[in-house]
N, C-alpha and C positions, 0 to 999 in steps of 0.2 A: 324631517330627517330621512324618511323613506325616499322622498323625491330626490333629495340631494345625493343619497347613496346610489339610486338608480342612474342618475345623471353621471356620477363619478365612474360607475361601471361602464357606461356607454363611451365616455371619453377615453378611459384606460384601454378598453377593447379596441377602439378605433386606432389609437396611437400605437398600440403594441401588436395589432393584428391578431387578437385573441378572441375566441368565442365567449359569449356572455356566461356560459356554463363554467368558465374558469373561476368565477367568484361565487360566493354564497348568495342565494336569492334574497336573503334578509340580512340587514346589517346586524352584527353581533353586539353593538353598543346602542344604548338608548341615548336620547338627546341629553339627559341629565348626566350620563356617564361621560359623554364627549365634552360637555361643558365643564365637568369637574376635573378633567385632566389638565395638569400644568405642563405646558410644552415650552422648552427653552429655545426652540427654533432648530434643533438638530433632528433630522429625519429618524435617527435611531431611537429617539425618545418616544416616537409614536408606536414603536413595536414592543415596548416593555409593558 
């Protein structure tokens, strides 16, 4: 999970031209939390 989070930050920063410090250093969700969330495919579902 940590590796995927870091890679996601790298990609987002590169695409949006943002510094890495824009994002928290550690993911605020555990792998179990992420897998337990039911997403319907709407981006707004990920923010709740």
